[in-house]
C-alpha positions, 0 to 999 in steps of 0.5 A: 549581481549575477555572480553573487546569486550563483555564489550564494546558491553554491554555498547554500546547496550543501545545506539544501542537499542535506535537507533533501537527503534527510527528508527522503530518508524519513520517507523511506523509513516511513514506508519501511515501517508500513511495510512491516506493520501492514504486511506489504500493503503500504502502497494502498493503505490509508488510515480511513480504509476499513478493510485491507487486502487480506480481509477482502481476499478472505471474503472473496474466498468465503463467497466462492466456497458458498457459490461452489456449494450451491452449484454442487447442490443444484448438480446433485439435485434429484429433480423429483425422482 
């Protein structure tokens, strides 16, 4: 009884191995397509996300420029002179 199970597992193992390799290959292909399509952001990208990292970076850059402009206005203010 035990020998039959072992032999059947040995006989089926190449098919299982081929299925595993095929599924990993498809997964790699899927990640590669996301890498090309979304500029390397495939790890954090989900279809429900409205913003991507590039959009967030641009927003932060704009806000930091606005803060620097306000800081310069305060520094250069005459204080009524």
